[in-house]
N, C-alpha and C positions, 0 to 999 in steps of 0.2 A: 666837258663841263661837269663840275662836281656839285653843283647846286642840287638840293632835293627837299622834299617835304618830310617832316619828321612828326610822328605821333607819339606823344608822351602819355604814359599810363599811370605814373605815380610821381610823388614828390622826389623820391630817391632817384628816379631816372632823370627828372628835370635838373636836379642839383648836379648829377654826374655830368650831364651835357654842358651845364654852365662852367663846370670845372675844366672840361676838355677845351673849351674855347678861350679859357683864361680870364673869365669874368672875376670881379672882386668877390671874395668869399663872403664879405659882409652884405652883399646884395642877394645872396642865395635865397634867404627866407622871404625876401620881397618879390623876387622875380619868379621863383619856382612855382608858387601856387597859380600864377597867371598863365602858366603853360598848360594847365590841366582844365579842359572843358568838361563840364557836367551838364547833362540834360535830365532834369527831374520830371517824372510823369506823375502828376497829382490828379486824383480821381474825384469827380463830383464836387467841384468847388462852386459855391453860390456866385451868381453873376456879378453881384455888387463887389464881392471880394476879388473876383477875376480882374475887374477893371483897375482896382487899386494895385493888385499884384503887377499888372502890366506897366502901370505908370511908375511904380517904385523901381521895378527892374530896369526900365528904360533910363531912369535917372542915374543909374550906376553903370550904364553901358552895356547891359545885358538885354535879354528879350524874353517875352512870355507869349506863347501861342495859345489862343483860345478858339472856341467855335465861332463861326461867323454870326451866329444868332445872339451872342453875348452883347455886342455893341448896341443892337436894337432892343435888347431885353426880351427878345422872343424866347431865348433859352434861359430858364431859371437857374440851371446848373451847367457846368462845362468841365470837361477834363482839360488840364493845362500842361503845357510843356514849358518848364522854366529852363532857359538856356543861358549859360554863362560860365565864366571861370570861377575858381574857388573864392577869390576876394570879392567878386561881384555878388555871388550867392550869400556869402557871409554878411556883406553890407545890406543885402535885402533882408536877411533875418533881423538885423539890428533895426532897420527901418520899420519892419512889421511889428516889432515889440513896442514901438512908440505909438502905434495905432490903437484904436479902441480895443477892448478885451476880445471882441469877436475874432480878431486877427491872431490872438495868442496861440490858438490851436493850430493854425496854419504854419506859424513860425516854428512851433514845436515839431510838426510833421516834417518840415523841410530840414530842420536841424538834426532830427533823429535819422532821417533817410541818408543824409550826407555822412553822419557819424558811422552808421552801420556799413555803408558801402566802402568806406575807407578803413574799416577796422582791420587790424592785423592780428591774425590768430597765432598766438604763441604756442598753444598746445591744445590737444584734445585729451581729456582725462577719461580713462576707461579702467575704473577700479585702481589697481596699483600701477597701471601703465600710463605713460605720458608720451603722446605722439607729437613731435615738433613739426607743426604744419608749415612753418616758415622754411624748414630745411629741404623738404621734398614733397612730391605728390605720393600719396600712399596707395597701395594696392590691396584690395580686399578680394581674396580668393574664394570662389564659390564651391561649396561641397553640398550637393543635394543627396540626402540619404532617402531617396524616394524611388518608386517604380515608375512614376509618370510625369516627371518634370519635363518641360518642353525640349530641353537641349540634351541633357545627360541622364534622363530618367532610366533607372535600372542599372546603370554602369557601376554605381557605388552603393547599391542597396545592401550588399553584403557587408557586414561589419568589418571584416578584415580588409576588404578592398577599400572601404571608406577610410579606415585608419591609415593605410599606406598612401592613399591619395592625399590625405591631409599633410602627411610628412613630406610628400613630394611638392605640394604647394608651398610649404615653407622653404624647402631647398631652392625652389624656382624663384623665390624672392617675395612671396606674399608677406604683407605686414599685418594682416588680419585674416583669419579664416572664418567664413560665414557658413554656419551649418543649418540646414533646413530639412525638416522631416515632413512638411506639408507642401505639396505642389501648389503654386499660385499661378500656373499657366492659365490662359483664357479657357473658361469652361470647367476648370478643375473642381472635383468633388471634395467637399470638406470631410476630413477623417476625424475620428474620435481622439480626444486629447491623450488618452491612454496609449493609443497606437503611436501617436507622434512622439510621446516620451520614450516609448520602447525603441523607436528608431534612432533618436538623437542622443539619449543619455549615455549609453555604453561608449559611444565615440568620445563624448566630452570627458568622461571619466578617465579614459585612457590618454587622451591628448593633453590634458592639463599637466600631466607629469612628464611629457615628452617634448613639448614645443615651448618656445620662448616668446611667442607672439600672442596677442589677444585672441580669444575665441568669441565669436559673435553667434548668438542664437537668433535665427530668422523665424519668428513666430508672432502670432497675434493672440495666442491663447494664454491666459493668466497662469494656469497650472503648469503648462509646458515651460513658460518663462521662469517660474519660480523654481522648478526642478533644475533647470539648466543653470540658473544663477547660483543656486545653492551648491552646485557641483563645480563652480569656478568660472563660468562664462563671464566675460568682461564687457560685452556689448549686447544691447537688445535692439534688434532690427525689426521694426513693426510696420508692415505695409499700410496699416490704417492710421498711422501717426497718433497712436494712443486714444483714438476716438471710439473704437469699437468696444474696448473694455478699459475703462478709465482707472481700474485698479492697477493696471500696468505702470502708470505714472508713479504711484506711491511705491510700488515694488522697485522700480528703477532707482528712485531716490534713496530708498533704504540701502541698496547694495552699492550705490555710487558708481553705477556702470555708465558707459557711453550709451547714448540713445540715438538711433537713426529714425527720424520722423519722415515718413514717406507720404507722398500724395497719391491717392487713388480715387477714381471716379466710379462709384458702384462697388461691386464685389468681383472676385475672380470669375464667378459664374456669369455675371451680367455685364462686366466692364467694357466689352468690345461690341456691344450692341448699339451701333451708331453713336458713339460718344460725340457730344457737341459742347463747344465753349463759345460764349460771346466774346470773352477776353481771356485767351489761353493763359498767358503768363500772369495776368492780374488775378484770375481765379485760383491758380496754383499758389501764388504768393499769399492770397487771402486765406486759403485753406491751411497752409503751413503756419501762418501766423496764429491761427486758432490752436493748432497742435503745440506750438511753442508756448502759448499761454497756459495750456493744460500742464505742460511739463514744468514750467516755472512755478505755477501755483501749487504743484504737488511737492515742491522742494528740490527739484532737479537743478543742479548748478548749470549756469550758462556754459561753463567749460566742458560740459558733458554732452552737449547737443550738436547734432549734425542734421542737415535737411537734405531731402532727396526728392526731385520732381516726379519720380515714378515713371520712367520711360516704359511704354507698353501697357501701363495699368490704366485703361480707359482713355487711350489715345490712338488716333489714326497715324498712318505713316507720316502725313504732313505735320501732324501735331508733334511727333517725336523729333522730326528734323528741325522744326521751329524751336522746340525747347532747347536743343543743343545750340542752335544759332544764337539764341537769346539767354543762354545759361547765366551770363554775368549778372542779369537782373536779379537773380536769387540772392546775390550778395547784399541786396538792399535789406534783407532780413537780419543781417549782422551775425550770421552763423556759417560755419564751414559747410561746403557743398559736397555731397556724395552722389554719384550717378552710375547707373548700370546699363550700358549699351550692349553688353556682350551677347552676340549671336541672336539678337532680337529680330522679330519679324520685319521691322522696318528696313533692316539691312537686307534680309532675304527678298522682300518685295521690290526694293530699289534695284538690287543687282540680279534678281530672278535666280536666286541660288538657294539650295536646301541648307538645312542647319549645319551639316557637316562641312560646308564649303564657305562659311562666313568669317573665316579668320581675318582675311585682309580687310574686309568691310568693318569688322570689329575694331581692328587696330586703327584704322582711319578715324572711326567714330571716337575712340578713346583719345586720340591726339586732338581732335576738334574740341572735345570736352575739356581737356586740360588747358588748351589755349584760351578757352572761354571762361576759365575760372574754377574748374573742378579741383577739389582738394584731395578727394579719394575716388578711385574708380573701382567698380565691382566687376570682376571678370572671371571667366573660366580658364582662359589660356594665359596664365600668370607670367610665364617666362617671356613670351613674346610682348605682352603689354609692358612688362618691366623694362625691356630694352627701349621701347618707344618712349615711355614716360621719362626714362633716364636722360635721353637726348633732349627732350623738351625742357626738362628741369635745368640742364646745363645751359641751354639757350636763354631761358627766362630768368633763372635764379643765380647763375654763376657770376661772381664779381669780375671774372676774367673777360666776360663779353663786353665789348665796347658798343658804341651807338650803332 
């Protein structure tokens, strides 16, 4: 028997499948959207609106799930799951716009959420670099010029070793090199900005004339970022998502660099002290939304922004695994997703392995991240990650692949 169940992830996939069975081409635009199911998670909706939402969605053939207390008006607010295919959800939006003005905000939220999730990223701009995110998954190679980073602290603290390591990362297939002079491992002590500049600037000066890929500066300090960008760095990677020093936003806008907005709970010294979330993905998305607003209000272009959920930065093992499992939810923000699972403690604790033996766990995590929607993966072992990502890209992106 050749019958099977097929899951469609995009309009392109749906149209390709219709073509393969020989359907009329004129019907593609009608039938393809019906093949894509979307479940929208809406937070804190007033119970009166919940009931109208449910009625209107049922009328177009979809469904809305609400808390059981909504029907009896016991719950004044409820989270909602709007369940339907694309035409059903679009019809819901049209119906809500015909309701009183109180519903306009809800229709706008649904419309924005759907638009963000389905957005195709043509490119990420990093100064003079243009990264075509539709073409492939990008690899960010890690270069820690520190004596105390959790994984490779001290290995590349010497300038010459760091320089050679960067060249090797490019040869191995890195698309970006991320240079950091301040360890952000759990419990790490903060160093003076002068010391951080002393560690990273000589490497950036030498590399900008030798490599053909963007250099990223991994820092949250304004003076370090300024010195690095003036020397030619093309990406600012800030673990605080521009929240600790808001001058960074204006600085990034001035230099037109790519900006990685990461989520962190607490600080490197405190972040692993029993981190707790009532709504893990919701809290991360809300925090990153605030970082995005800071960036846009400072004049940073949408095409220069990447978001990162911050694996290991104020998260337990279960939190990290859950983030990877639900990574596609971050696409609701409408920006490319970067993630760094490389050699992290959740791999070590899951497999009960020391840092030096986490390669296979790292590659498995990288694959899961790409399959769940990551556009850029940040890794130490570039050559191995490059091979894994290349295969996934061939499976997911190649026009040669059939259903």
